N, C-alpha and C positions, 0 to 999 in steps of 0.2 A: 030865468035862462040858468043861471050859475047852478040852482038847485037840481036842476034836470042833467047836466053834463056831470056833477057830482054823484048821483044816482048811475050815472051809465059808467063811470070810472069802476063802481064796485062789480061790474061784470068781467074785469079784467083776471083773466087767469095766468097771467104773465107779469106779476109783480116784480117791479127793480127795485133792487137793494141800492142804497147809497152809496156811492165810490170809497167812503173811509170805511165802509165796512166788509168789502171784499179784500180777501187776503189770498195771495197767490203763493202756492207751496211747491215743494221739490215734488212731494208725493201726487200731487194733483197733476201735475206736468206729466208724471211716468204713466199715471191713470188714464190721462188725456190720449197720449201717444199710442198706448194699448188700445184704447176704445175706436181710435181713428182707425188704426190698423184692421181692427175687427170689422168695422163697418165697410171699410173697402173690400175687404176679401167678401164678406157677405153681398155687396153688391154686384161684384163680378159674378159671385156664383147665381145669383138671382138674374143678372141679365142673360147667362148663358142658359138657364133654365127657361126663359121666356123664347129665346130665339131657337131652342132645340123642338123639333116637332115630334110628336107622337103618332102612334096609331091606334086606331079603333076599329075592331072586328064585329061585322054583322053577318049573320048568316039568313039565307033564304033557299027557297026552291031552285034548284037549276032549271032553268026554261030554254036553253040553248038547244038547238036541233039543227042536223042537217051540215054542221060544220066538220072541218078535218081536225085531226088531234096532230100537233107536232112531236115527235119524239127525237130528243136530242140524245146521241150515243157517242162515247169515246171510251172504248175499251181495248186494252192491250192482252195478247194471247202470247206470252214468252216461249210456249213450247209448240206452238202450230202456226206454220208458214200461211202466207197469204192465199197460195195458190189452192189449198183445201176450204178455206173459210167460207161461209156463205150465210147471207141474212136472211130468213124467211120469214114472214108474216101471214097470220090467219086472225079471222074475226068472226063473230058470231053472225053477222049477214053472210057467210058463205064464200066471202072473199080470201082466196089462198095463193100469196105469191112467194115464190122459190127462187133465192139468189137476186134480191135486190140489189139494182145497181145505180139507182137515180137518187143523186145526191149522197152517195155513200161511197167513202174512199177508204182504201187499203193501203198501209204502208209498212214497208218490210222494215224491222228494228233487230238490232243484234242481240247478242247475250245480255249486254248490259241495258237493254232498252233503248238504245240510241237508233234515231232513224237512219236508214239506210238509203231510201228511195221509194218513189211510188210503186206500186206493181199494178198490172192489168187488170181488169175485171174477170171474175171466172167466166169461161165461154161454155157454149153448150157442145164443145168439141168431144168431150167424153160421151155425151149423151147420144151424139150421131153414131160414135164407134159403137154404142150399144143397139141403137138402131139396127146397124148393118150385120150385126151378130145376129139378131132378132130374125131378119129377113133371110140369112141363110136356112133357117129351119130350127124347129123344136128339138131334132134328134141329139144335138149336143148334150142336151138336160138330161139325157138318159146314159150317157156313159161315165166309164167309172173316171174318178178323181183325178187320176194322173192323166187322163186323155185331157180333161177340161183345164187343168192349168196349161197343158201344152198348148190347147186353142186357144186359152185366153191370151197368151205371151205373143201368138202368131197374129191374130185378130187385131191387136193394138195397132194403130196406124204410128207413124213416124213422131208425129206431134205430141201425141199421147204417150209414147215412151221417154220422150224428151221430158215432158212435164213430170212425169213419175220420179225419173233420176234426178231431175233439179228439185223436187220436192225432199226427196230421201236425203239429198247433200245438204239442203237448208235444216233439217231436221238433226242431222249431225254436227252440224256447225252450231246449234242452238239459235239458230234465227227464230224468230215469231213475228207478229205482226198486230198491227194496230189497226183497228176499225172504228171509224168516225164517220158523222154526218148527221142526216135529218130524215126521220122515216114520216111521211105524211101519211097517217092511216084515218080510217073512219070513227068517228066518235061513237064508238060502241065497244063493248068487252071484247077483248081478244087477247093475242099473245105474239109476241115474236122472240125468235131463237137465234142464236148463233152457233154453228156447228159445222161439221162435215157433208151435213145431209145432201148438199148440192154435187156432191160427187157420185158417179156410177160406183155402185157396191162393188163391182169386180175392181175398178181403181183403187178403191178405199183400201181393199184387201191386199191389193199389190203394194199399196205404202205402207200400212200399218200392219198387216199381218191379221189380228183381230183386234176387236174393238177395244180391249182394254188398255192397248197400248196409246189409245188417243187421250193426250192429257190436255184436259180444259182447265188448267189452271190459267188465271186471268185477273186484270188489275182494272177496276171500274174507275176511270179518271172522272167522268162525268155522266148522268143520266138525269135529264129532266124531261118535262114535258110541258115547255114551252120557254119563254124568255124568264132570265131571273128578276128578281124585284129586290129591293133593300130588305136585308134580315132575312131572307129566304134561308132555309137548310134542307138541302137534298139528300136523306139518309144515307144513300148508296155511294155517293161521292167519297173517293179515296179508299173504296173497299178493296182488299186484297184477298184472294183464296188461291193457295198454293198447295198442289197435291204433288206429294213425293212419292207414294206407293200406289194404293188403291184408284183407281179412276171411277167415275160416275157424272150424275147429272146434276146441276145447280138448277134449282128453281126459285124464283123470287116472285112473291105474290104480291101485287102490288095495288093497293086502293087508292086511286085520283080523285082529289077536292078539287073541283074547277074553283077558280080564284079570279077576283080582280082588285086589281091594286089602283086606287085612285091617289094620285100626287095633289101637293098642295095648290100646284097651279092650274089643277082639273083635267090634267091628260089621265087618261085612262090608258091602262095595261091588262091587257087578258092574258090569263096563264094558267097554271095548275101548280099546285102542291100534291105531295102524296106519302103515305105511309107504306111500309113493306115488313112481309115477314119471309124468312129464309129457309130453304130446306135443300138437305144435301141426300140424294138416293144414290148409295153405291151400285156400282156394278157387279152384277153376280155372273157367275159362270156359264149360267144357263140361258143370259139374257141375249138377244138377238140384236137389240137396239144400240144404236153408237151414244157416245156421251155428248152431250150439250148444254148451253147454258139457256135456260128458258126465262122469259120475263110475262108472267102471266098478270094482267091488268083488267080492272074495272073500274067504273066511274060511279063517284057517289051522287046521289039525287039532291044532295045539299050542295050549295056554292056558299063560297065565303068572299065577302067583300071587305077589303083594307084599306081606309082611307087615312090620309096624311092630315093631321090637325096641329094648330099651332094654340097656345093660351092667350086669352083676350089680355089687352093692355090695362085694362082695369084691374085683372088678377094680378098682373106684375106689379102695377101700383101699390095694390093692396098689401101684396106681400113684403114690397120694398120697405112700406112705412112702418110694416109690424116688426120685420128685424132691424132696423135703423134704430127706431124708436125705443124698441125693447133694449139693444145695445147701449144706446144712451142712458136710459134711466137705470141700467144694471152698473154702469160705470160711474153714475153719480152716486149711487148707494156705496160702492165700491171705496168712492174717494172719501165720504163721510165718515164711514169706518175707518180707514186708515188714518184720516185726522185725528179723530178721536183717540184712537190706539197710540198714536206718537205723541198726542198731547197729554195722555196718561202718564207717559214715561218722563214727559219734560218737566211736570209741575213738581215731582218729588225731588228732580236734581236741583232745581230752582229754589226750593225751600232749604234742601241740605246747603247749598252756597251762602244763603242769607245767615244762617246760623254760625 
């Protein structure tokens, strides 16, 4: 039995030295403190690394059909009052909506960008005035320009005149408008634009004179196609485009990528991310169009799934043992080297003292 126990002791990988052979040194204490500090730091780092989630991206064919696409907009026009701005949308299905007012709000802002108060939505008052003019006959279109201007001034109702006057005063004061809200459009390619297209052309001419006087400078605070998830970056957020001289039309070509974000607790957030290319078309003297901001979007056939995941506990233990064991071994080697180095200096001094 004793022979078997002796054979078993031979497998001991941690032999114990006799107490009288152990020597505690000042250098060993310094190395031990340094080693413990390093191991504590590495332990905290590895614990944070284990508790921190990471994301895995997967791509697949987009199979979603028949759903709506939410468009969150928050844009400020520092040089255009709310009374002249309208939000229009059109898609490939043939749906065309002018001056959308459902879930779209407009706020008056001063020259510093501070909100003055809510504004009313554009009404069809100007269109009614235009219809009244058309009912009177087409003979007015064949009169000379001076008679046209006179007739226009007479045909405008009191409300229309008041709106024109208020708009001119707002432009002179440097007031602008912030347009924000949510557009629910069909899940097909299309575009939406913000401009003065909701106005009757005659009213627009009364306010601005010519189209080149329409300043579509803008600041995009937020533009997204769905709720935001952790780590998302919308490329148009914070975009500022200010025109000082020439006017024109801004066009943003957007490629939407359907995205599904899966949280660690299995909750699923359907949303979209996108890329964008920007173009500016200066307004020429011969152009009869009015400046605007166009957002032309198309959907990618590839969908992206982003999943939150956490590293396994076994992976954490493996890394922890590796860093702590490596630190312990390294400090042990450092202690032996320092002990031998100090001992080599101590021996010559001892010999010289004996002599």
